[in-house]
Biopython code that builds the backbone (N, CA, C, O; Angstrom):
import numpy as np
from Bio.PDB.StructureBuilder import StructureBuilder

atoms = [
    (1, "MET", "N", (63.702, 292.133, -79.367)),
    (1, "MET", "CA", (62.522, 292.868, -79.763)),
    (1, "MET", "C", (61.603, 292.001, -80.624)),
    (1, "MET", "O", (60.384, 292.009, -80.451)),
    (2, "PHE", "N", (62.201, 291.254, -81.550)),
    (2, "PHE", "CA", (61.409, 290.377, -82.396)),
    (2, "PHE", "C", (60.748, 289.269, -81.573)),
    (2, "PHE", "O", (59.613, 288.874, -81.841)),
    (3, "TYR", "N", (61.472, 288.779, -80.573)),
    (3, "TYR", "CA", (60.944, 287.726, -79.716)),
    (3, "TYR", "C", (59.713, 288.220, -78.961)),
    (3, "TYR", "O", (58.716, 287.506, -78.855)),
    (4, "PHE", "N", (59.784, 289.433, -78.441)),
    (4, "PHE", "CA", (58.655, 290.002, -77.683)),
    (4, "PHE", "C", (57.434, 290.201, -78.574)),
    (4, "PHE", "O", (56.324, 289.851, -78.174)),
    (5, "SER", "N", (57.611, 290.750, -79.761)),
    (5, "SER", "CA", (56.472, 290.997, -80.646)),
    (5, "SER", "C", (55.861, 289.691, -81.148)),
    (5, "SER", "O", (54.647, 289.607, -81.333)),
    (6, "SER", "N", (56.688, 288.679, -81.369)),
    (6, "SER", "CA", (56.132, 287.395, -81.804)),
    (6, "SER", "C", (55.364, 286.727, -80.664)),
    (6, "SER", "O", (54.344, 286.082, -80.908)),
    (7, "MET", "N", (55.828, 286.868, -79.443)),
    (7, "MET", "CA", (55.105, 286.314, -78.296)),
    (7, "MET", "C", (53.764, 287.022, -78.104)),
    (7, "MET", "O", (52.757, 286.384, -77.795)),
    (8, "VAL", "N", (53.757, 288.324, -78.285)),
    (8, "VAL", "CA", (52.508, 289.078, -78.166)),
    (8, "VAL", "C", (51.529, 288.640, -79.250)),
    (8, "VAL", "O", (50.335, 288.502, -78.982)),
    (9, "LEU", "N", (52.006, 288.424, -80.443)),
    (9, "LEU", "CA", (51.154, 287.971, -81.543)),
    (9, "LEU", "C", (50.591, 286.578, -81.264)),
    (9, "LEU", "O", (49.408, 286.331, -81.498)),
    (10, "ILE", "N", (51.413, 285.683, -80.775)),
    (10, "ILE", "CA", (50.963, 284.322, -80.480)),
    (10, "ILE", "C", (49.925, 284.327, -79.359)),
    (10, "ILE", "O", (48.899, 283.655, -79.462)),
    (11, "ILE", "N", (50.183, 285.073, -78.302)),
    (11, "ILE", "CA", (49.232, 285.153, -77.186)),
    (11, "ILE", "C", (47.920, 285.763, -77.648)),
    (11, "ILE", "O", (46.854, 285.309, -77.233)),
    (12, "SER", "N", (47.972, 286.773, -78.489)),
    (12, "SER", "CA", (46.753, 287.401, -78.993)),
    (12, "SER", "C", (45.932, 286.434, -79.836)),
    (12, "SER", "O", (44.711, 286.358, -79.694)),
    (13, "VAL", "N", (46.600, 285.704, -80.706)),
    (13, "VAL", "CA", (45.897, 284.747, -81.558)),
    (13, "VAL", "C", (45.278, 283.636, -80.707)),
    (13, "VAL", "O", (44.154, 283.212, -80.972)),
    (14, "VAL", "N", (45.994, 283.168, -79.700)),
    (14, "VAL", "CA", (45.460, 282.114, -78.829)),
    (14, "VAL", "C", (44.254, 282.633, -78.048)),
    (14, "VAL", "O", (43.247, 281.934, -77.938)),
    (15, "LEU", "N", (44.340, 283.823, -77.515)),
    (15, "LEU", "CA", (43.234, 284.362, -76.722)),
    (15, "LEU", "C", (42.004, 284.673, -77.574)),
    (15, "LEU", "O", (40.880, 284.594, -77.079)),
    (16, "VAL", "N", (42.195, 285.018, -78.825)),
    (16, "VAL", "CA", (41.051, 285.284, -79.699)),
    (16, "VAL", "C", (40.429, 283.982, -80.183)),
    (16, "VAL", "O", (39.206, 283.883, -80.282)),
    (17, "SER", "N", (41.247, 282.986, -80.483)),
    (17, "SER", "CA", (40.715, 281.742, -81.050)),
    (17, "SER", "C", (40.221, 280.770, -79.984)),
    (17, "SER", "O", (39.416, 279.896, -80.307)),
    (18, "LEU", "N", (40.653, 280.873, -78.746)),
    (18, "LEU", "CA", (40.250, 279.942, -77.701)),
    (18, "LEU", "C", (38.735, 279.939, -77.457)),
    (18, "LEU", "O", (38.157, 278.854, -77.385)),
    (19, "PRO", "N", (38.069, 281.073, -77.329)),
    (19, "PRO", "CA", (36.605, 281.016, -77.166)),
    (19, "PRO", "C", (35.888, 280.446, -78.393)),
    (19, "PRO", "O", (34.863, 279.778, -78.257)),
    (20, "LEU", "N", (36.417, 280.703, -79.572)),
    (20, "LEU", "CA", (35.787, 280.162, -80.780)),
    (20, "LEU", "C", (35.881, 278.638, -80.830)),
    (20, "LEU", "O", (34.963, 277.968, -81.303)),
    (21, "ILE", "N", (36.976, 278.106, -80.347)),
    (21, "ILE", "CA", (37.172, 276.664, -80.382)),
    (21, "ILE", "C", (36.362, 275.977, -79.287)),
    (21, "ILE", "O", (35.758, 274.933, -79.535)),
    (22, "THR", "N", (36.338, 276.536, -78.091)),
    (22, "THR", "CA", (35.720, 275.867, -76.947)),
    (22, "THR", "C", (34.229, 276.119, -76.813)),
    (22, "THR", "O", (33.559, 275.375, -76.095)),
    (23, "SER", "N", (33.682, 277.120, -77.462)),
    (23, "SER", "CA", (32.262, 277.411, -77.281)),
    (23, "SER", "C", (31.399, 276.466, -78.094)),
    (23, "SER", "O", (31.796, 275.965, -79.146)),
    (24, "GLN", "N", (30.215, 276.243, -77.571)),
    (24, "GLN", "CA", (29.244, 275.430, -78.284)),
    (24, "GLN", "C", (28.158, 276.373, -78.782)),
    (24, "GLN", "O", (27.493, 277.042, -77.991)),
    (25, "TYR", "N", (27.988, 276.419, -80.062)),
    (25, "TYR", "CA", (26.994, 277.316, -80.636)),
    (25, "TYR", "C", (25.606, 276.726, -80.420)),
    (25, "TYR", "O", (25.367, 275.564, -80.748)),
    (26, "PRO", "N", (24.690, 277.520, -79.871)),
    (26, "PRO", "CA", (23.331, 276.998, -79.684)),
    (26, "PRO", "C", (22.618, 276.903, -81.030)),
    (26, "PRO", "O", (22.975, 277.570, -82.000)),
    (27, "LYS", "N", (21.611, 276.060, -81.051)),
    (27, "LYS", "CA", (20.830, 275.925, -82.275)),
    (27, "LYS", "C", (20.048, 277.213, -82.502)),
    (27, "LYS", "O", (19.398, 277.722, -81.589)),
    (28, "SER", "N", (20.113, 277.723, -83.692)),
    (28, "SER", "CA", (19.394, 278.943, -84.025)),
    (28, "SER", "C", (17.970, 278.594, -84.411)),
    (28, "SER", "O", (17.742, 277.761, -85.289)),
    (29, "ASP", "N", (17.023, 279.227, -83.760)),
    (29, "ASP", "CA", (15.636, 279.055, -84.136)),
    (29, "ASP", "C", (15.010, 280.435, -84.341)),
    (29, "ASP", "O", (15.686, 281.459, -84.242)),
    (30, "ARG", "N", (13.742, 280.441, -84.619)),
    (30, "ARG", "CA", (13.061, 281.695, -84.954)),
    (30, "ARG", "C", (13.050, 282.672, -83.780)),
    (30, "ARG", "O", (13.181, 283.880, -83.974)),
    (31, "GLU", "N", (12.894, 282.152, -82.569)),
    (31, "GLU", "CA", (12.856, 283.019, -81.387)),
    (31, "GLU", "C", (14.223, 283.651, -81.107)),
    (31, "GLU", "O", (14.305, 284.825, -80.746)),
    (32, "ASN", "N", (15.276, 282.881, -81.274)),
    (32, "ASN", "CA", (16.611, 283.420, -81.010)),
    (32, "ASN", "C", (17.044, 284.423, -82.060)),
    (32, "ASN", "O", (17.813, 285.335, -81.756)),
    (33, "LEU", "N", (16.576, 284.278, -83.277)),
    (33, "LEU", "CA", (16.984, 285.174, -84.344)),
    (33, "LEU", "C", (16.156, 286.452, -84.407)),
    (33, "LEU", "O", (16.534, 287.395, -85.101)),
    (34, "SER", "N", (15.025, 286.498, -83.688)),
    (34, "SER", "CA", (14.181, 287.691, -83.731)),
    (34, "SER", "C", (14.708, 288.736, -82.756)),
    (34, "SER", "O", (15.199, 288.383, -81.684)),
    (35, "PRO", "N", (14.615, 290.009, -83.108)),
    (35, "PRO", "CA", (15.084, 291.069, -82.211)),
    (35, "PRO", "C", (14.159, 291.209, -81.006)),
    (35, "PRO", "O", (12.968, 290.911, -81.088)),
    (36, "PHE", "N", (14.714, 291.660, -79.900)),
    (36, "PHE", "CA", (13.931, 291.849, -78.674)),
    (36, "PHE", "C", (14.344, 293.173, -78.054)),
    (36, "PHE", "O", (15.524, 293.396, -77.781)),
    (37, "GLU", "N", (13.389, 294.038, -77.834)),
    (37, "GLU", "CA", (13.689, 295.324, -77.224)),
    (37, "GLU", "C", (12.639, 295.679, -76.198)),
    (37, "GLU", "O", (11.484, 295.924, -76.546)),
    (38, "CYS", "N", (13.021, 295.708, -74.955)),
    (38, "CYS", "CA", (12.208, 296.237, -73.851)),
    (38, "CYS", "C", (10.808, 295.631, -73.774)),
    (38, "CYS", "O", (9.859, 296.343, -73.444)),
    (39, "GLY", "N", (10.653, 294.381, -74.058)),
    (39, "GLY", "CA", (9.369, 293.738, -73.922)),
    (39, "GLY", "C", (8.404, 293.970, -75.058)),
    (39, "GLY", "O", (7.260, 293.522, -74.977)),
    (40, "PHE", "N", (8.809, 294.648, -76.116)),
    (40, "PHE", "CA", (7.929, 294.868, -77.252)),
    (40, "PHE", "C", (8.002, 293.671, -78.189)),
    (40, "PHE", "O", (9.080, 293.126, -78.428)),
    (41, "ASP", "N", (6.886, 293.275, -78.703)),
    (41, "ASP", "CA", (6.835, 292.175, -79.650)),
    (41, "ASP", "C", (7.277, 292.683, -81.017)),
    (41, "ASP", "O", (6.632, 293.579, -81.561)),
    (42, "PRO", "N", (8.346, 292.148, -81.590)),
    (42, "PRO", "CA", (8.832, 292.663, -82.875)),
    (42, "PRO", "C", (7.921, 292.299, -84.047)),
    (42, "PRO", "O", (8.034, 292.880, -85.126)),
    (43, "LYS", "N", (7.021, 291.343, -83.837)),
    (43, "LYS", "CA", (6.143, 290.935, -84.931)),
    (43, "LYS", "C", (4.865, 291.771, -84.990)),
    (43, "LYS", "O", (4.097, 291.669, -85.947)),
    (44, "ASN", "N", (4.638, 292.592, -83.976)),
    (44, "ASN", "CA", (3.482, 293.487, -83.960)),
    (44, "ASN", "C", (3.778, 294.759, -84.730)),
    (44, "ASN", "O", (4.905, 294.980, -85.176)),
    (45, "THR", "N", (2.785, 295.575, -84.881)),
    (45, "THR", "CA", (2.980, 296.859, -85.548)),
    (45, "THR", "C", (3.814, 297.784, -84.665)),
    (45, "THR", "O", (3.770, 297.683, -83.439)),
    (46, "SER", "N", (4.551, 298.658, -85.269)),
    (46, "SER", "CA", (5.410, 299.562, -84.506)),
    (46, "SER", "C", (4.660, 300.788, -84.011)),
    (46, "SER", "O", (5.253, 301.636, -83.344)),
    (47, "ARG", "N", (3.402, 300.903, -84.309)),
    (47, "ARG", "CA", (2.610, 302.065, -83.909)),
    (47, "ARG", "C", (1.807, 301.823, -82.638)),
    (47, "ARG", "O", (0.824, 302.520, -82.391)),
    (48, "THR", "N", (2.205, 300.857, -81.836)),
    (48, "THR", "CA", (1.499, 300.632, -80.583)),
    (48, "THR", "C", (1.818, 301.763, -79.621)),
    (48, "THR", "O", (2.928, 302.293, -79.653)),
    (49, "PRO", "N", (0.885, 302.146, -78.770)),
    (49, "PRO", "CA", (1.134, 303.267, -77.863)),
    (49, "PRO", "C", (2.199, 302.913, -76.824)),
    (49, "PRO", "O", (2.246, 301.799, -76.304)),
    (50, "PHE", "N", (3.037, 303.883, -76.547)),
    (50, "PHE", "CA", (4.118, 303.724, -75.588)),
    (50, "PHE", "C", (3.658, 304.246, -74.239)),
    (50, "PHE", "O", (3.031, 305.303, -74.163)),
    (51, "SER", "N", (3.960, 303.527, -73.185)),
    (51, "SER", "CA", (3.530, 303.912, -71.844)),
    (51, "SER", "C", (4.289, 305.160, -71.389)),
    (51, "SER", "O", (5.513, 305.147, -71.262)),
    (52, "LEU", "N", (3.545, 306.228, -71.148)),
    (52, "LEU", "CA", (4.156, 307.459, -70.656)),
    (52, "LEU", "C", (4.697, 307.269, -69.248)),
    (52, "LEU", "O", (5.698, 307.881, -68.875)),
    (53, "GLN", "N", (4.040, 306.426, -68.468)),
    (53, "GLN", "CA", (4.494, 306.148, -67.106)),
    (53, "GLN", "C", (5.885, 305.507, -67.125)),
    (53, "GLN", "O", (6.747, 305.870, -66.325)),
    (54, "PHE", "N", (6.098, 304.564, -68.029)),
    (54, "PHE", "CA", (7.408, 303.927, -68.159)),
    (54, "PHE", "C", (8.475, 304.949, -68.535)),
    (54, "PHE", "O", (9.588, 304.915, -68.011)),
    (55, "PHE", "N", (8.136, 305.844, -69.432)),
    (55, "PHE", "CA", (9.069, 306.889, -69.851)),
    (55, "PHE", "C", (9.420, 307.808, -68.683)),
    (55, "PHE", "O", (10.589, 308.152, -68.509)),
    (56, "LEU", "N", (8.431, 308.214, -67.875)),
    (56, "LEU", "CA", (8.695, 309.102, -66.737)),
    (56, "LEU", "C", (9.572, 308.425, -65.684)),
    (56, "LEU", "O", (10.477, 309.048, -65.128)),
    (57, "ILE", "N", (9.304, 307.166, -65.418)),
    (57, "ILE", "CA", (10.142, 306.445, -64.454)),
    (57, "ILE", "C", (11.571, 306.327, -64.976)),
    (57, "ILE", "O", (12.521, 306.443, -64.202)),
    (58, "ALA", "N", (11.733, 306.100, -66.263)),
    (58, "ALA", "CA", (13.080, 306.001, -66.839)),
    (58, "ALA", "C", (13.815, 307.336, -66.742)),
    (58, "ALA", "O", (15.011, 307.358, -66.452)),
    (59, "VAL", "N", (13.122, 308.441, -66.978)),
    (59, "VAL", "CA", (13.751, 309.761, -66.883)),
    (59, "VAL", "C", (14.122, 310.071, -65.430)),
    (59, "VAL", "O", (15.200, 310.602, -65.165)),
    (60, "ILE", "N", (13.236, 309.742, -64.496)),
    (60, "ILE", "CA", (13.540, 309.966, -63.075)),
    (60, "ILE", "C", (14.742, 309.129, -62.661)),
    (60, "ILE", "O", (15.599, 309.604, -61.916)),
    (61, "PHE", "N", (14.816, 307.883, -63.138)),
    (61, "PHE", "CA", (15.976, 307.048, -62.840)),
    (61, "PHE", "C", (17.256, 307.679, -63.376)),
    (61, "PHE", "O", (18.272, 307.698, -62.682)),
    (62, "LEU", "N", (17.220, 308.194, -64.602)),
    (62, "LEU", "CA", (18.414, 308.814, -65.171)),
    (62, "LEU", "C", (18.837, 310.046, -64.387)),
    (62, "LEU", "O", (20.030, 310.278, -64.192)),
    (63, "ILE", "N", (17.870, 310.834, -63.937)),
    (63, "ILE", "CA", (18.198, 312.027, -63.158)),
    (63, "ILE", "C", (18.904, 311.645, -61.862)),
    (63, "ILE", "O", (19.917, 312.247, -61.507)),
    (64, "PHE", "N", (18.377, 310.649, -61.155)),
    (64, "PHE", "CA", (18.992, 310.262, -59.894)),
    (64, "PHE", "C", (20.263, 309.453, -60.094)),
    (64, "PHE", "O", (21.097, 309.386, -59.191)),
    (65, "ASP", "N", (20.424, 308.850, -61.238)),
    (65, "ASP", "CA", (21.672, 308.180, -61.547)),
    (65, "ASP", "C", (22.791, 309.203, -61.747)),
    (65, "ASP", "O", (23.916, 308.999, -61.291)),
    (66, "VAL", "N", (22.477, 310.292, -62.423)),
    (66, "VAL", "CA", (23.450, 311.370, -62.594)),
    (66, "VAL", "C", (23.742, 312.028, -61.248)),
    (66, "VAL", "O", (24.870, 312.448, -60.988)),
    (67, "GLU", "N", (22.726, 312.115, -60.400)),
    (67, "GLU", "CA", (22.919, 312.692, -59.067)),
    (67, "GLU", "C", (23.962, 311.902, -58.287)),
    (67, "GLU", "O", (24.810, 312.499, -57.624)),
    (68, "VAL", "N", (23.919, 310.590, -58.351)),
    (68, "VAL", "CA", (24.894, 309.766, -57.639)),
    (68, "VAL", "C", (26.288, 310.020, -58.190)),
    (68, "VAL", "O", (27.254, 310.079, -57.429)),
    (69, "ALA", "N", (26.403, 310.168, -59.494)),
    (69, "ALA", "CA", (27.712, 310.439, -60.096)),
    (69, "ALA", "C", (28.251, 311.801, -59.673)),
    (69, "ALA", "O", (29.464, 311.992, -59.592)),
    (70, "LEU", "N", (27.355, 312.744, -59.405)),
    (70, "LEU", "CA", (27.801, 314.060, -58.954)),
    (70, "LEU", "C", (28.102, 314.088, -57.458)),
    (70, "LEU", "O", (28.927, 314.886, -57.011)),
    (71, "LEU", "N", (27.451, 313.238, -56.686)),
    (71, "LEU", "CA", (27.664, 313.245, -55.244)),
    (71, "LEU", "C", (28.838, 312.387, -54.793)),
    (71, "LEU", "O", (29.361, 312.604, -53.700)),
    (72, "LEU", "N", (29.266, 311.425, -55.594)),
    (72, "LEU", "CA", (30.373, 310.559, -55.180)),
    (72, "LEU", "C", (31.685, 311.301, -54.920)),
    (72, "LEU", "O", (32.360, 310.975, -53.943)),
    (73, "PRO", "N", (32.084, 312.276, -55.736)),
    (73, "PRO", "CA", (33.356, 312.949, -55.444)),
    (73, "PRO", "C", (33.260, 314.048, -54.379)),
    (73, "PRO", "O", (34.260, 314.711, -54.102)),
    (74, "MET", "N", (32.108, 314.251, -53.790)),
    (74, "MET", "CA", (31.957, 315.343, -52.829)),
    (74, "MET", "C", (32.857, 315.216, -51.597)),
    (74, "MET", "O", (33.360, 316.245, -51.146)),
    (75, "PRO", "N", (33.099, 314.031, -51.017)),
    (75, "PRO", "CA", (34.041, 313.973, -49.885)),
    (75, "PRO", "C", (35.450, 314.428, -50.251)),
    (75, "PRO", "O", (36.130, 315.059, -49.442)),
    (76, "LEU", "N", (35.886, 314.112, -51.461)),
    (76, "LEU", "CA", (37.212, 314.565, -51.880)),
    (76, "LEU", "C", (37.248, 316.080, -52.057)),
    (76, "LEU", "O", (38.241, 316.730, -51.730)),
    (77, "ILE", "N", (36.157, 316.632, -52.577)),
    (77, "ILE", "CA", (36.082, 318.077, -52.747)),
    (77, "ILE", "C", (36.070, 318.768, -51.391)),
    (77, "ILE", "O", (36.717, 319.798, -51.203)),
    (78, "MET", "N", (35.331, 318.193, -50.449)),
    (78, "MET", "CA", (35.271, 318.793, -49.109)),
    (78, "MET", "C", (36.628, 318.756, -48.414)),
    (78, "MET", "O", (36.937, 319.634, -47.609)),
    (79, "ALA", "N", (37.438, 317.746, -48.718)),
    (79, "ALA", "CA", (38.747, 317.644, -48.090)),
    (79, "ALA", "C", (39.732, 318.663, -48.643)),
    (79, "ALA", "O", (40.669, 319.055, -47.948)),
    (80, "SER", "N", (39.535, 319.096, -49.879)),
    (80, "SER", "CA", (40.525, 319.976, -50.480)),
    (80, "SER", "C", (40.088, 321.430, -50.582)),
    (80, "SER", "O", (40.918, 322.288, -50.883)),
    (81, "PHE", "N", (38.819, 321.740, -50.342)),
    (81, "PHE", "CA", (38.349, 323.114, -50.434)),
    (81, "PHE", "C", (37.742, 323.558, -49.116)),
    (81, "PHE", "O", (37.760, 322.829, -48.124)),
    (82, "ASN", "N", (37.208, 324.763, -49.128)),
    (82, "ASN", "CA", (36.560, 325.309, -47.944)),
    (82, "ASN", "C", (35.338, 324.451, -47.603)),
    (82, "ASN", "O", (34.429, 324.297, -48.419)),
    (83, "THR", "N", (35.328, 323.907, -46.411)),
    (83, "THR", "CA", (34.299, 322.951, -46.017)),
    (83, "THR", "C", (32.928, 323.590, -45.896)),
    (83, "THR", "O", (31.932, 322.964, -46.258)),
    (84, "THR", "N", (32.846, 324.803, -45.403)),
    (84, "THR", "CA", (31.548, 325.440, -45.194)),
    (84, "THR", "C", (30.850, 325.717, -46.520)),
    (84, "THR", "O", (29.668, 325.409, -46.673)),
    (85, "ASN", "N", (31.564, 326.291, -47.473)),
    (85, "ASN", "CA", (30.954, 326.581, -48.769)),
    (85, "ASN", "C", (30.567, 325.305, -49.519)),
    (85, "ASN", "O", (29.514, 325.240, -50.153)),
    (86, "THR", "N", (31.420, 324.309, -49.438)),
    (86, "THR", "CA", (31.130, 323.053, -50.110)),
    (86, "THR", "C", (29.935, 322.358, -49.479)),
    (86, "THR", "O", (29.101, 321.796, -50.190)),
    (87, "LEU", "N", (29.839, 322.389, -48.159)),
    (87, "LEU", "CA", (28.711, 321.777, -47.474)),
    (87, "LEU", "C", (27.409, 322.497, -47.828)),
    (87, "LEU", "O", (26.378, 321.851, -48.019)),
    (88, "LEU", "N", (27.446, 323.816, -47.915)),
    (88, "LEU", "CA", (26.253, 324.559, -48.331)),
    (88, "LEU", "C", (25.860, 324.227, -49.770)),
    (88, "LEU", "O", (24.673, 324.135, -50.082)),
    (89, "LEU", "N", (26.830, 324.049, -50.631)),
    (89, "LEU", "CA", (26.555, 323.665, -52.017)),
    (89, "LEU", "C", (25.918, 322.281, -52.094)),
    (89, "LEU", "O", (24.978, 322.073, -52.861)),
    (90, "ILE", "N", (26.424, 321.335, -51.306)),
    (90, "ILE", "CA", (25.859, 319.986, -51.279)),
    (90, "ILE", "C", (24.430, 320.018, -50.748)),
    (90, "ILE", "O", (23.550, 319.354, -51.295)),
    (91, "ILE", "N", (24.198, 320.784, -49.691)),
    (91, "ILE", "CA", (22.853, 320.890, -49.118)),
    (91, "ILE", "C", (21.899, 321.522, -50.123)),
    (91, "ILE", "O", (20.761, 321.071, -50.254)),
    (92, "LEU", "N", (22.333, 322.549, -50.829)),
    (92, "LEU", "CA", (21.480, 323.174, -51.851)),
    (92, "LEU", "C", (21.179, 322.191, -52.977)),
    (92, "LEU", "O", (20.043, 322.109, -53.444)),
    (93, "PHE", "N", (22.186, 321.451, -53.410)),
    (93, "PHE", "CA", (22.004, 320.461, -54.473)),
    (93, "PHE", "C", (21.012, 319.379, -54.051)),
    (93, "PHE", "O", (20.119, 319.021, -54.819)),
    (94, "MET", "N", (21.166, 318.861, -52.835)),
    (94, "MET", "CA", (20.247, 317.839, -52.342)),
    (94, "MET", "C", (18.837, 318.400, -52.172)),
    (94, "MET", "O", (17.858, 317.703, -52.439)),
    (95, "PHE", "N", (18.726, 319.658, -51.729)),
    (95, "PHE", "CA", (17.411, 320.272, -51.555)),
    (95, "PHE", "C", (16.685, 320.400, -52.891)),
    (95, "PHE", "O", (15.485, 320.138, -52.975)),
    (96, "ILE", "N", (17.409, 320.804, -53.934)),
    (96, "ILE", "CA", (16.794, 320.925, -55.258)),
    (96, "ILE", "C", (16.340, 319.557, -55.766)),
    (96, "ILE", "O", (15.255, 319.434, -56.335)),
    (97, "LEU", "N", (17.160, 318.537, -55.564)),
    (97, "LEU", "CA", (16.768, 317.194, -55.991)),
    (97, "LEU", "C", (15.575, 316.669, -55.201)),
    (97, "LEU", "O", (14.671, 316.065, -55.778)),
    (98, "LEU", "N", (15.561, 316.890, -53.899)),
    (98, "LEU", "CA", (14.427, 316.439, -53.088)),
    (98, "LEU", "C", (13.165, 317.221, -53.422)),
    (98, "LEU", "O", (12.067, 316.667, -53.377)),
    (99, "LEU", "N", (13.303, 318.492, -53.754)),
    (99, "LEU", "CA", (12.154, 319.291, -54.168)),
    (99, "LEU", "C", (11.583, 318.753, -55.484)),
    (99, "LEU", "O", (10.364, 318.678, -55.642)),
    (100, "GLY", "N", (12.439, 318.383, -56.415)),
    (100, "GLY", "CA", (11.976, 317.785, -57.670)),
    (100, "GLY", "C", (11.313, 316.435, -57.462)),
    (100, "GLY", "O", (10.311, 316.124, -58.105)),
    (101, "LEU", "N", (11.874, 315.628, -56.558)),
    (101, "LEU", "CA", (11.270, 314.346, -56.245)),
    (101, "LEU", "C", (9.901, 314.527, -55.591)),
    (101, "LEU", "O", (8.964, 313.793, -55.908)),
    (102, "TYR", "N", (9.778, 315.485, -54.694)),
    (102, "TYR", "CA", (8.501, 315.768, -54.043)),
    (102, "TYR", "C", (7.472, 316.245, -55.073)),
    (102, "TYR", "O", (6.302, 315.870, -55.000)),
    (103, "TYR", "N", (7.898, 317.058, -56.015)),
    (103, "TYR", "CA", (7.011, 317.529, -57.081)),
    (103, "TYR", "C", (6.511, 316.357, -57.925)),
    (103, "TYR", "O", (5.326, 316.278, -58.250)),
    (104, "GLU", "N", (7.421, 315.448, -58.277)),
    (104, "GLU", "CA", (7.023, 314.265, -59.051)),
    (104, "GLU", "C", (6.070, 313.384, -58.255)),
    (104, "GLU", "O", (5.138, 312.805, -58.813)),
    (105, "TRP", "N", (6.301, 313.286, -56.967)),
    (105, "TRP", "CA", (5.449, 312.470, -56.111)),
    (105, "TRP", "C", (4.047, 313.065, -56.014)),
    (105, "TRP", "O", (3.055, 312.338, -56.071)),
    (106, "LEU", "N", (3.967, 314.396, -55.867)),
    (106, "LEU", "CA", (2.658, 315.048, -55.784)),
    (106, "LEU", "C", (1.875, 314.936, -57.087)),
    (106, "LEU", "O", (0.648, 314.838, -57.063)),
    (107, "ASN", "N", (2.564, 314.949, -58.212)),
    (107, "ASN", "CA", (1.887, 314.833, -59.507)),
    (107, "ASN", "C", (1.542, 313.396, -59.872)),
    (107, "ASN", "O", (0.907, 313.157, -60.899)),
    (108, "GLY", "N", (1.949, 312.439, -59.050)),
    (108, "GLY", "CA", (1.592, 311.051, -59.290)),
    (108, "GLY", "C", (2.486, 310.347, -60.283)),
    (108, "GLY", "O", (2.116, 309.284, -60.779)),
    (109, "ALA", "N", (3.646, 310.892, -60.594)),
    (109, "ALA", "CA", (4.552, 310.244, -61.554)),
    (109, "ALA", "C", (5.194, 309.002, -60.981)),
    (109, "ALA", "O", (5.680, 308.164, -61.741)),
    (110, "LEU", "N", (5.215, 308.853, -59.669)),
    (110, "LEU", "CA", (5.841, 307.697, -59.042)),
    (110, "LEU", "C", (4.861, 306.574, -58.770)),
    (110, "LEU", "O", (5.276, 305.500, -58.335)),
    (111, "ASN", "N", (3.572, 306.782, -59.010)),
    (111, "ASN", "CA", (2.576, 305.732, -58.825)),
    (111, "ASN", "C", (2.554, 304.834, -60.040)),
    (111, "ASN", "O", (2.183, 305.267, -61.131)),
    (112, "TRP", "N", (2.946, 303.594, -59.860)),
    (112, "TRP", "CA", (3.014, 302.667, -60.984)),
    (112, "TRP", "C", (1.654, 301.978, -61.115)),
    (112, "TRP", "O", (1.347, 301.026, -60.398)),
    (113, "THR", "N", (0.861, 302.480, -62.038)),
    (113, "THR", "CA", (-0.450, 301.866, -62.292)),
    (113, "THR", "C", (-0.457, 301.302, -63.693)),
    (113, "THR", "O", (0.132, 301.869, -64.613)),
    (114, "ILE", "N", (-1.119, 300.197, -63.839)),
    (114, "ILE", "CA", (-1.147, 299.539, -65.149)),
    (114, "ILE", "C", (-2.387, 299.929, -65.910)),
    (114, "ILE", "O", (-2.588, 299.475, -67.037)),
]
sb = StructureBuilder()
sb.init_structure("model")
sb.init_model(0)
sb.init_chain("A")
sb.init_seg("    ")
for serial, (resi, resn, name, xyz) in enumerate(atoms, 1):
    if name == "N":
        sb.init_residue(resn, " ", resi, " ")
    sb.init_atom(name, np.array(xyz, "f"), 0.0, 1.0, " ", f" {name:<3s}", serial, name[0])
structure = sb.get_structure()
């Protein structure tokens, strides 16, 4: 038991220290030390207007990203439950999502204008 725990400790120490020993630290300059977030200049004022178009596209992306997470297990659900009811549920879910996408398209939220 002692042999196993000492081996685990040695392997852990080697794996933690190996990147520290082998890595080459880049030279730190003003650009590398400054924060960077989503293309905003950190040296400017923080009260610059935020693009509403960018926000809408990000929200639409999140909605459809969650949609993919909800649709991935559907084949497994269809295999274990009543196929007709599950298929109707999937069709209703897709119809609601496509209706929302069509609404966003008609309102011009998908037109990327600068």
